[in-house]
N, C-alpha and C positions, 0 to 999 in steps of 0.2 A: 504493500500500500504506500503510495506517495502522499504523505501527510501534508505536503505543501501545495497541493493542487488547489487553486483558487478560481473563483468565477469573477475576477476583477483584474486590474492592472498592477496590483501590488505583489511583490515577491513573496511576502509572508505577512502574518498578522503583526509581527514585531516591526517590520518595515512600515506598516500602516500606522501603528500607534506612535512611533518615533517621528513620523512625518507630521503628526498632528500636535506635537507638544508645544509648538510656538504659536498656535492659532486656536487657543481654547476659547469657546464661546460660553458666556455666562447665562445660557438659557435655563429657564425654570419650567417645570412641568408639574403643577399642583395635583393633577389627576392622572390616573392610569390611562384614560381615554386620550388625553392630550399627548401623553408619552408615546402611545402606540401610533398616533398620527405622525409624530416626529420621526419615529424609527422607520416607518414605511417610506418616508420621503428622503431620509438622509443616510441610512445604513447601506453598507456594501453587501454584495452577495457572496457569502463564504461557503466553500464546499464542506468544510469540517464544522459540525455543530459547535465544538468548543471555541472555534474562532468567532462564531456568531456571539457566543457568551462574552468573550473578551471585548469585542468591538462595541456591543451594546452596553456593556459595563462601563466602557470608556466614555460613551456618549451620555451616560446617566448623570443626573444631578443629585442623586441620592441612592442609598444602599438598596432601598425597596426595589427599584427598577433593575439594578444589577442582579439582585436575587431572582427576580422574575426572568431576566435574560438567561441566567444559568439554569433555572428550572425548565424553561421551554427547550433549551438546547439539550438537556438531559433526555427528554422524550425522543428526540431525533437520534441520539446516540443509541438508545434502547431499540427503537423501531424506525429505522431510516425511511421506511415506506409510508409513514404518516403523511397526511395531507399538508402541503407546504403552506406556510403563513397562517395556519390556524392556531388558536390558543387551546392548550390542553390542561386538564386537571386530573390528578390521580386520586381516586376515591378509595381509601383503604381504612383509615381510622374510624372507629365507632365508639359508642358510649363507654365500652369497657376496655378500649385500647386497640392496638393495631397488630398484636401477635396473631398468627394464623388461627390459633384456637379460640380467639375472641371474636372472630368474624361471624356475625349472625345473618348478614344480608344473604339471601338465598337465590339460587339459580335453579329453577325446576322446569323440566320439560312439560309442555302442555299435552295431556293425554289425547291421543288421536290426531296429533298435529306435529309438524316439523319445527314449530316455534317454541321459544323458551320464555320464561317469565322471571323478572327480577323484583324482589321485595326486600325492603330494609331501609336503613338510614345511615348516612355517613356524616362525619363532622370534621372540622378543621381542614376543609378542602381548600388548598391555596388556589387563588385566581378563579374561584368558583363562579362569581358573578359575571366574569368576562369570557369564560370558556366556551369554545365552539363545540368541543367534543370532550368526553370523559372516558377515562380508563377505570373501570369499576371492578373491584375485587369482590367476588361472591362465592358462596359455598355450594357445592353440589351435594354435600352430605358428609357424614363422618368417614374417616379413613386417612390413609397416608401417614407419613412420618410425623407430621405435626397434629394429627388427630382431626384434620379438616381438609377435605379435597377442595382446593381453591382454583377458580378460573378467573381470567381477566376478560371483561367484555367491553368493547368499544361502542359507545352510544353517543348520539348527538344530544346536546344540552337542551334542545327544544322538543324532545320526544314526548309523546303523550304519557302521562303518569309520573313525570319527573318534576319535582318542585325544589327550587333553590332559594334558600333564605340566608341573609347575611348574619354572621356571628359578630356581635359587638364585643367591646372591652378587650380587644387584643392590644397589648401594650407596646407593640413594635410594628414596623413597616405597615402603618394603617392604610397606605395607598394600595396595597395588595389585598384584595378581598379574601376573607376566609369564610367559607359557607357551610351551612347545614343542608344536606341534600337528602330528600326522601324519594324512594322508589316505590311506587304504588302500582303493582301489576304492570310494570314496564315490559313490553313485548319486544323480543329480539329474535333474529334468526341465527342459524348456525354460523354463518359467515362473519358475524360480529364477535364470536367467541374465539379468542386467541388460542392457538393449538396446544401450547406447552403447559407445564405446571404453573399455576398462578403465582405460587410463592417462590419456588426455586428458580424459575426462569424469568420472572418479571419483577415481583416486589423486592426480593432480596438483592438482585444486582442493581435495581434502580436506586436503592438507597446509596450505593457507592457511586454510581454515575451522577446522581443528584449532587452529592458532596463535591465531587470533582468539578462539575460544571458551575456550581454556585461559587466555588472558590475562584474559578477562572473569571467569572463576572465581577466578583469582588475585587480581584487584583487589577482588572481593567479599570474599574472605578477608582481605585487608589492611585493608579498611575496618572489618571486624569487629574485627581486632586493634587498630586505631587507637582504636576505642571502648572495647574491653576494657581496654587498658593506658593509657588517658588520654593518647594522643599529641596533639600540638598541632592546633588548628583548621586551621592552614596545611597540615599533612599530609593531613588529611581532604579539604580542598579540592583538593589535587593529585590524590588518588586518584579523586575524583568527576569531575574534569576528564578524566583518562585514561579512565575508564569511559565517559564520554560519547562520546569518540572511537572507542574500540574497539567499542562497541555499534553505532555508525552504520556501521562497516565490515562488520558481520555481515549487513547488508541489501544489500550490493554485489554486483556481478558478480565472482566470485572469479578469473576469467580476465583481468580488466582489469589491465594493468600499473600503472595509477594506484593501485590498491588495494595492490599490493606496495610501491610507492614510499612511500605514506602509512604503511604498516605499518612500513617501515624507520625513518621519523621517530618513530613511536610507540615503537618498541623502544628508541631512544636515550633518550627521555624516561623510559621505564619503568626502564631500567638506572640512570639518575641517581637516580630515586626510591628504588630498592632500596639503592643505596649510601648515600643519606642516612639511610635507616631503620636502618642498623647502629648508630647512636648511641642509638636509642630502645628497642631490644629489651632486656629484662632477661636478661642472659647466663646467669643461673642457672635461668631458667624452662624447664620441659620443652617448652613450645611453641616457644621460641626454639631450643632444642637440635635439635628436629625441623626447624625452618625452616633452620637453618644446614646441616644434613645434606642437606636435600631440594632447596633452591632452585637447586642446580647443574644440575638437570634442565632449567632454562630455557635453558641454554647448550649443551645436547647437540648440537643441529642447527645450530650457528652457521655452519659452513662452507656448508651447504646454503642457509641464509637469505641469506648474502652473495652467493652465485651467483644466487639468485632475484632479489635486489635489482638486481644488475648487469645481468641480462638484461632486467628491467623498464625500466631507464633506456635500454638499447640499443633496445628496442622503441618507445620514445617518440620517439627521434631520427629 
């Protein structure tokens, strides 16, 4: 695979970001809708989803949009055949959690028919209010290694029987909607049910892909901030170094424990950089205020990541 194949005139994503460092625009996008309009008009066309995350992160005026850029890029890393320029949401978490055994949303075949029916409810669905299509985790019944046979179903957000409601009181990235989604006899056909195991082949690897692509978007955003606020050349070099590493991981086998071990080392370096940057931000600037509010999202799944890292080392032994 040639990871540098692009659909534009730039040699690489690094060439692109470096070419932009002296022409930073102070555009502001108070809503996700305005941000999406800007991106469609101004972003380049990149062959690699991770490069899309980096470039959109660079164009962002806040962490929320860099997060969204990474999230959307992750879907195309997992499923390259997805509809281009659509917005996707992954519907996994429920009232009692996101572990496979906790998934109660059901997928049942309609007797005497070739159609299937989804019933259940999901919560904390990122980008729910703006999604064109949803990837829905549902149970076909008891069984399998995790005690629950899961499948992933691709459905349009405007399908009959589906209701999306906003979830309030989210303390970070408020520009990115988090939704409560109810499935009330949502009818799908077999072509919408992805063929492999829902957990092992989609949910589990997506968690790694999502981390990688969100970090890529974050670093694109931080490089833009370094240029905009005249941070030191040393800081820019550190950001580009980390970008090189995280970008290379996006082309890896996401089930390989070596990827998780390497990602653990990357996260240590990233945390050190973020701590160092605290002295560079202008504490009175609106962009810093948003960053201070939002960057805690990077630590939300710390316990899950620690367990993933420990399991990866155990699998190597």
